[in-house]
N, C-alpha and C positions, 0 to 999 in steps of 0.2 A: 475600406472595401468602397469600391467605386458607386457613385450616385445613379439615379435612374437616369438621368440629364448626362453626367458620364458616358452612359452607352447609348443614348440618344444620339448624340452630337456627331458619334461616328457614322451616321446611317444618312445624315442629308447631305444631298447634293444635287442642286439646280441652277440654273443657268442664270448668270448677273443679270440685272436691272440695265434699263437703258435709257438716254434722256434724248428727247423730252418721254414721260412714262404717262404710259395710257393708264385710265383708272383700273381696268380688267389686271391690268398688272403689278398695281402700287402693293407693295407690300406692308405687313402689319410692323409697329415698332412701339418697343417697350421699353422706356428706360429708367432704368433703377439710380436712387441716387441716395447713398449716404451721408451719413454727418459727421463730421469730425474724425476722419480715416486717413491716416498717412499712406503714401504709397507702397512702403515695405512691409504693410500690417495684410500681407495677404500669404497663403501658403506658397501660392503661386511665384510669388516673388522673392521667395526663398525663405521667408518667416519659419524659425525650426519649431515655435510652438504652435500660434494661430492656425487655427482648422476653419478653411474657407472651401470646403468640396465643389460647392455649386458655379462659385466665382470662377474655381479652378478650371472647370469642366467648359467655362465660356471660351478662359481664354487657350482652351486644350482644343479648339474648334475655331477659333477668331483669330483676332490679333488683341495683344497687350503691347499698349503703350508704354515705354521704359520711361519716357521721359515728359509724364503728362503734370501740366501745373494748372494753379490757377492764378487768376491774374488779380484778383484781391482776397485774400485769406480772412473772410468772417463770410458765415452762411447768408446774411440779409443781401449783400453786395453781391456775391459768387452767386447765388439763385437769379438774383434780376438780371446777371450777365449770360445766364444759363436760358433765361427766357428771350432777352431781347438781342443777344449776339453783338451786344457793346460793352465796352470797358466802362466801367464805374466811373471815369472822369466823360464819360459819355452818357449815361443813362442817367446818373445824378441821384442812384437810389443806394441807401446804405441804411442802418437805423436811425433815428429820428429827422429823416429828409421827406418831404413831401413825397406821396406816393407816384412809381411811376407814371410817366406820360402816357394818354390816351394813344397817340400817335403811334408809339414805342409798343404797346399792347396790342394794337391792329397788326404789326408786323412780327409779334411774335410766335415761335414754331407752332403751339397748339391752337392760336386764330388763324394763324394761315392754312393748315393742315384743314380745320372746322370747314373753312371759307370753301377748301377744295373736294368735300366731301367724305373726310374720315370722318369717324365716328372718335371724339375725343375724351380722354380720361383722366383724371386725376387724384390718386388717393395720398393721402399721408401730410407733411409739414409743408406749407406751404412756403410761409417764410417770407412774404414780400407784401409791402402796401401795394394796392391797386385801387383805381377808379370802382367805385360801388358796381358798375356793370361789367368790369371785366370778365370775371369767372363767368358769365353765362356765355360772354363773348369768345372765351378759349376754351370752354368744357361744355361737354354735351352733361359729363356726369360730374362732378365735384367733391370728392369728400376727406374734407378737412379733418385731420384728426393731430392732437397737440399732447405733447408729457404734460407733466406737472399736475395730476402724477403718470407714472407709467402704466401701471395697472388700474383699468377700468371696469367699475363695477356692472354688471351686466344684469337684465331683468329678471334672471333667476337667481339674483343674488350673489350668483359668483363672481370675479375677477378674472380679466383676460388682459394678459399683457398688449402694450400697445403694439410693438412689431408683429406679434402674431395676428392682432385685429388689422392691420395694416395687409398682410397677406389675406386675410380673409376679403376685406373689400375689395382689393385687385382681383382677386378668383372672382367675385360676385359680378366685376364687370365684364371679363371675360366673358363669363356664360351670358351677358345679358346683351351681347351685340348678335348682330346677324351674320350668317355666315357669308353670305356674298357683301360684305361691308367692310373696307377695311377699315381698321381702328390704330389709334396711336394711343397710348396707355403711360403714364408718370407716375412711379411709384417714388414717393419721398421718403425715406426712413426718418424716424425721429432718432433711431440707435445710428453710432454711438455715443451721441450727446448725452453726457452727463446732467441728472438732475441736481441743478443747481440752487435748489432752493431746500436740498436735504444734506446736509454738512456730514451725515454720518454713512450712509448709504448713497454714495454719489450714481452709480452704475447698477442699476435696478435692472438685471437680465431676466429673460424667460426661462420658466420654471423648467421647460424640455432641456435648456442648458444647467442645471444643476447640477453641480459636482464637478463640471469640467474644468482642467488644468490643476486642480486641487492637490494633485501629488507633486505639481511643476515648481521647481523654484526661478522666480523670472529674474533674468540677468538683467544687470545696470542699464540705466537708458544709453543712449547712442553716444551722446555727450556726456562727462562728467558734470554731475548737479555744482560744482562750485565755479564751472565755466564763466555764469556770470557776474562776476567779481572783477573781471577785467572789463566789464563794458561799462558804459558812460552811465552817470549818477540817474539819468532819466530812466534808461531803462531797466534798472535795477530796481525801481521804485512803480515800475507799470504793473498792469495787470496781470501779464505773463509771471509775476514774481508772487502778486497779492495769492491766485488763485494755485499758487506751487504748494503753497503752505496749506492748502485744503485737502489736497490730495496726495503730494507726492512726498512730504519734507522730512517724514521717518522711514525706515527700512519695512516697519509693521502695516504702515498705511500704503505703502509703494506696493508689495505685495498683496495686498488685499483689494487693492484699486484696479492693478492692470488685470489679474485673474477676472474680476469682474466685466472690467469694459472689455478683455477679451471674449467672452461669453456674449455679452450684446453685439459684438460684428459677428461670431459664428450663429447667432440667433438671426441675424437680419438674412446671412447668407440662405439656414435652413429656409426661410422662408419669399428669397429668392427661388429657389428648387421647388416649394409648394406651386410658386405661379406658374415656373414654366412647367411644371409637369401636369398641371391643368390646362395648360397650351396644349401641349401633346394630347392629350385627353380627347379636347376639341377639334385635334385634326388640323391645327394652325401653326404648327411650329416650323412647318417646311418653308412658311412664305412669310419670316417673320425677321426681322433685323433687331437685336437686342444690344443695348448701349449700358454699362455699369461706370460708374464714377463716384469718385469722393467729392464733397461740396469743398473742403479745404482741410489741408494737412494738421497735423495734432504734435505739440512736443514730448506730450507725457513724462514729463521730467528731464528729458535732455536740457542740457545748456542750465538747469535748473529753471526751468522754464515749466508753465503749463499754457493750455490752449492753444493759438494760433497767433495771428496777427502781425508779425513782425517777420522782417525778411530773410530768414536761415531756411536752409533747404524742409526742414521737417515742418515746417508752416506752409510752404508752398508747393508741392510733391503731392502729388494724390493718385490713386489708383484709376486705371483707364481701361477697360475692355469693348471691345466692339466684335459684334459676332453676327454674321450675314447667315443665316440657314438657310439659303438658297445656295451659298457657294459651298465649295468643296471644301471639306476640313481642312485646318491649312497650319493652325500652332503658331502663328507668327509673332515674334517679339519686335517691337518697330523702335526705331532710335531717335526719328524725328521727334521736335518739339511739338506736343500737341496740348491745347489751352483749354479749359471752360468754356471760352468764346466761341470756341469751332465747333461745340457739341449741337445748337440749334442750326449751323449751318449743315451739318453732316447729316442730321435727320430731314432736312426739309429736301438734302441733296437725294436723299434713299426714298423718300416717300412721294415727292411729285418732280424732281429734277428743276427746281427754280430756287432762287437764295435772294432775299430783297436786298435791293443793293444799298442798303445803309449798314448791313451786318460788317463787322469789321473781321469774323472768323473765317476761317476758310474749311470745307467740306474735307474729313478724313476721308471720304469713301474710295480715292485713289489710292490712297496708303491701304487699308483694308484689303482692295484689290492686286492688292503686289505691286504696286506702281513704285517710284522713288521720285517725285518731283522736282526737277534742277532748281526752282526758285522757291522750294520752301524756306521757311524762316530759321534763323539763325540763332536769333535772341526774342526778345517780348519783352514791353512794360508792364511791369508790375507798382502797385499803390495800394495806400489804405487810409481813405480820407473820412472814416468816421471823427465827429467831434465829439469826441470824449477823450478827456485830461490824460485818464491811465493806460491809453490805446493811443500812443503817439502817432500822430500821421508822417508818410512819409512815401518816398518814390523811387521808381528804380529800375534797371534794366537787368536781367538775366540773362547772360548768351551763352554760348557752346563751352566757355573759358575763364570769362569773366562776370563778378557780379558786382555791381554797383547797387547802393542804397545810400538816400539822404532822407533824414528825418528833418524837414525842411525849417522846422519851428525851433530844432535844438540845433544848430549848425554854431560852431565849427564841430563841435565833439561828435554831432551826430553824421558825419560822413565815415561810407565803408566802400570799400574793395575787395574783394575778395580773388584770387587765382585758383581756381578748381583743379588745375592741373597738378599745381603743387601743393595744394591744400583744400584737399577735396571737402574737409570736415568745416573748413570758414574757420579755422580758428585765429586766424592772423588777418588784421585790417592795415592793408598796405596804404592806405592813405598819407601818411607820414613818410612812407620809402622813397628817397630821391629817384633810385631807378624805376619806380614806377609812374612817375611824372606825366609821362606821355601818354601811357594808355588810361591813366585817370581823368586828363583832360578829354581823350577820345570818349571814354563814358560819360563824363560830364555831358557834351555834347550829343549823346546819343540820348540819353535821359531826356534833354530837353527837346530835340527833336519830336521824337514819339511821345514826351507828353504833349506839345503842341498840336500835333495830328487829332489830339483826343480830345482837346477843351483847353489846354494852355494852363497857365498858373494857377495852380488853388489861391482861391479869396474866398470870405464867407458871403459875400455877395453873390458870385457868380456860381458855389456850390452850396446854396441853402440850406438850412433845417428847418422844421416848423417852428422850434424857439424864436430862431434868427425872425424867420419871418414875422411871427406874432410880437416881436419885439418893436419892426419896422410898423407896424400896425398901430401898435399903441403908443409911438412918438410922434404919430402924427396928428 
């Protein structure tokens, strides 16, 4: 059955905006962000089981990016990238590090929009450390909502699921906005992140999704679960394997947890529909740009892995849809490489036509408008610098054809080269193949080049953690 949004999107057709953008012509912006959702976990991306009708409707009138990726596959660093427009190596924020620097907060997309007269709102999982004054600098309305538990007790004694509360608060923000003021609302779902503290019910779903997918047998993961056995020992003992035993290591767990995880995604999709229906009721849909993205990929048992963090496609590739309701409905699927680092540039380009010079991403607006920039990227730098032994640090390049990764604290065994043309599932490591020696050297050189543009080689002193800084203070 087509949703209200699905019917609505067929009716919206207004002219494109221009640069520079006068205040009276500025669009509203809503940015929806999901947690732990891989690119193929959408029905519009061809998933045979999962139901996401409202995101599908957005894709049906906008642009779905088939090749969308994160530059760091973990929520803290990825969300910092989404705010700052910088790679992890440049913003230097992940779990355990000092807060995002004040000068980067000043250039964040919500701070820039607030300075420009937008009413800015945030609802949901913030997920980053910032200076104490930053939320007020970035947002007119800031509602932080976090899991653990997902079910929140209400004043009347009832409970309400966090995903539904996120939808409630987003709708409250929309209704609080003056009709003549442009707004930017960031809705950051905790779903579909597992409840890590609950080893029995990892994926608590909203009651509305009770019974969904119960009569379905979930097929095996993308790549067989014993694939990890051919990998180096440091990956076989990583957090990817630890959490696999929590969730996916028996057929019973796999069936139960996948169905629960899918219900969480359908629940967040339903709340996206609720928010957009409220926007329509307020008469503001036709002047709004909507962005939907995932903060990182997800293995879901593929390769015998849980979580994300490492260099394979399941970890890096995410869903991304941009729908400008002022444009004629188009249902376009774009093949250009789009990154999380592009999202803040895109939002500012649409809203005010100005992008900070320090931003390292590019606006996706020309692609959404049907253009094909001749100088668009054909590869990108990717990395993971969190200082935790169970999550090995790495850096690499994901190109159109070749993927290169080096776990630089685990060399030589931690170097990988994959040919996506002959081996799209990345089963074969070509590092030791004499025929691949030339392309390996090219990819090593390209990795060095992109790394050095963003901050250079990793050292603890250059990318300090809170613990490291404390040890320096104590040693004086």
